[in-house]
C-alpha positions in Angstrom: 109.2 102.0 98.2 108.7 98.4 99.4 108.9 96.3 96.2 107.2 93.2 97.7 104.8 94.9 100.1 101.9 92.8 98.7 103.6 89.5 98.4 105.7 89.1 101.5 105.3 89.6 105.3 107.1 92.6 106.8 107.7 94.0 110.2 106.4 97.6 110.5 107.6 99.5 113.6 106.8 102.9 114.9 109.3 104.5 117.3 107.7 107.5 119.0 109.7 109.9 121.1 109.5 113.6 122.2 111.8 114.6 119.3 111.0 112.3 116.5 108.7 109.7 115.0 110.5 107.0 113.1 108.9 104.4 110.9 110.8 101.2 110.3 110.2 98.4 107.8 112.0 95.1 108.7 114.1 97.0 111.2 115.4 99.6 108.7 114.4 103.2 109.0 111.9 104.0 106.3 110.9 107.6 107.3 111.6 110.0 110.1 109.3 112.9 111.2 110.4 115.6 113.6 108.1 115.7 116.6 107.6 118.7 118.9 104.8 120.0 121.2 103.0 121.8 118.3 102.4 118.6 116.3 99.1 116.8 116.8 100.8 113.5 117.6 101.1 114.2 121.3 97.4 113.7 122.2 95.5 110.6 123.0 94.5 108.7 119.9 93.2 105.5 118.5 95.0 103.1 116.2 93.2 102.7 112.9 94.3 99.9 110.6 93.6 100.9 107.0 93.5 98.5 104.1 93.1 101.2 101.4 94.6 100.4 98.0 96.1 102.5 95.3 98.9 105.0 95.0 102.5 103.9 94.3 103.5 102.0 97.4 102.3 98.5 96.6 102.3 98.6 92.8 99.5 98.3 90.3 96.2 96.7 91.4 94.9 93.9 89.2 91.5 95.0 87.7 90.1 91.5 88.5 90.9 91.9 92.3 87.8 91.4 94.5 89.1 90.6 98.0 92.1 89.8 100.2 93.0 89.6 103.9 95.2 91.6 106.2 97.1 89.4 108.7 98.4 91.0 111.9 100.7 89.1 114.2 100.8 91.7 117.0 100.4 95.4 117.9 
């Protein structure tokens, strides 16, 4: 869990190799997924940036919330 995911900037990194997919947050490994030829991650794809809200990663959503912005430095 990233305690300040909604209040601070973070560097999210995806390291994709033939054997694993590693997700980093601020240069620290957050999750590792085993990759092999049978997984669907070895095909052409598009990058979709999702701003969905809810779940337990960012904390409780204020019921008065109406809008926000997603700022991206680089991809």
